[in-house]
N, C-alpha and C positions, 0 to 999 in steps of 0.2 A: 266129572262134569267141569266145564270151563265157564267161569263167570265173566260176563261182558259188562263192561261199565257203560250205562246209558248216558248219552250226552244229548239233551233236548235241543241243543243249539246247532247240532251238526248239519240239519237240514238248511238252517239259515246261512251256516258258513259255506255250504255248497252252492246255495243260491247267490251269495256274494261273489264267489269265485266266478260263477257263470256270468254274472252281470258285468264283472270287471274285464272279461275277454273283449277284445276289439270287435266292433260290430262288423267291420269289413271281412272278417274271416270267412264269411258265407255269402260274399257278393255273387251275383250272376255274371257271366260274361255275355257277349253279344250272341252266342249260339243258344243261349237258354240253359246251358249246363252250369252246375254249380262249381265254382272254383273254391277249393278248400286248402287250408294250409296246415302243415304239421306244427308250425311254429311261427312266431310273429316277431320280427326284429323291433327293437326299441327305436324310436324316431324322435329327434329334436327338430322343432321347426322354429325358425326366427325370421323376423321381417325388418327391413330397414327402408330408407327412401327409395332405393334403387332395386331391391330384389328380395325375393323370398329364398330361403336356404334350408333344405331338408338334410339332416345328417342321420343316416340309419346305421345301426351297429349291425355289421354282418361279417363277423370274423370267420376265417376259415372257408370263405366263398370265393372261387375263381372269378374275378371281375368279368371275364367272358361268359360266365354262366348266369349273369344278372341281366335282365331285360327291364328297360325303362321305356315306357310308351306314354304318349299323351293323345287323348282322343276325347272329343266332345266335352272338354273342360275337366277331364278326369286323368290324373297322373297315376299310373300304375307301375309298381315295382314288383318284379316276380324273379325267383331264382330258386337255386336248391343247394343246400349243404349236404354233401354225400358224407356217409358215415365212414369211419375208418374200419379197416377189417379188424374185427375183434377176435383175438386168439381165444382158444378153449382153456386158456390158463385160468386157474382159479384166483388170480391176483386182483381182479376187478371187484372193489368193495362197493363202489357207488359210480353210477353214470348219470350226470346231470345235464350235459350238453345236449341240446336237441338237434336232430338231423331231419332232413326231408326238404319238402317244398315250403317256401315261404311266400306271402302275397300281401301286398298292402295296396290301398287305393285312397287317394286324396282329391277332393273336389277343390279346384283352383278358382280363385275369384276372377272377375272379368278384367282386372288389371294385369293378370299374368300374360306375358308375352310367350305363347307357346312355340314360336318359331325359333326362339333363342335359348332354349333350355340346354344346359350343359351338365354332364354328370362325370364324377371321377372317383376312383377308389384308391384309398391309401391307408395302409396298416389296418384293414378290416372295417374302415368307415367309409361307407358310400355318401359322397356329398353332391347333392343336387341342387344347382343354382337356376332359379327362375326369374329372370328380369321382368321388371315391371314395365308397362307401356302406358301411355296417356289414355285415360278414359274419357269419353265425351261427357261434358258436364250437362246436367239437366238445365233447361231454361223454360221461362214461362212464355207461352206464346199467346198473344192478345187476339181476342175474337173481334173481328170487325163487324159493324152492323150498318 
């Protein structure tokens, strides 16, 4: 008989892992189907006076296999990292790199200029630059009587 150690916190640990997954992993697309991801690249976002810059770590992905789209104020990054052919050799002790489809979506503010977005990939980092545009300032309108 094998003894199994009871860990009362294991359910809470699993809940924490589930909650820390990015919410955009299960976004719907326009066709109503669910877009899922096998893995989610880490993304840094910075903002300065002139632009927003997203930097996504996507090593091992061919830049031609990355699709960046902008529609209705939502920037979408999709692609796929294909797995290397694994041999049947018993030399693999551990496989941690994730393969398959990735998918990220970001809602952009009104100040983002969707017509001037640029993307480039270098050394496994996808950099997307989103210039800012002038946003109409709100003003008070007087009511005449």
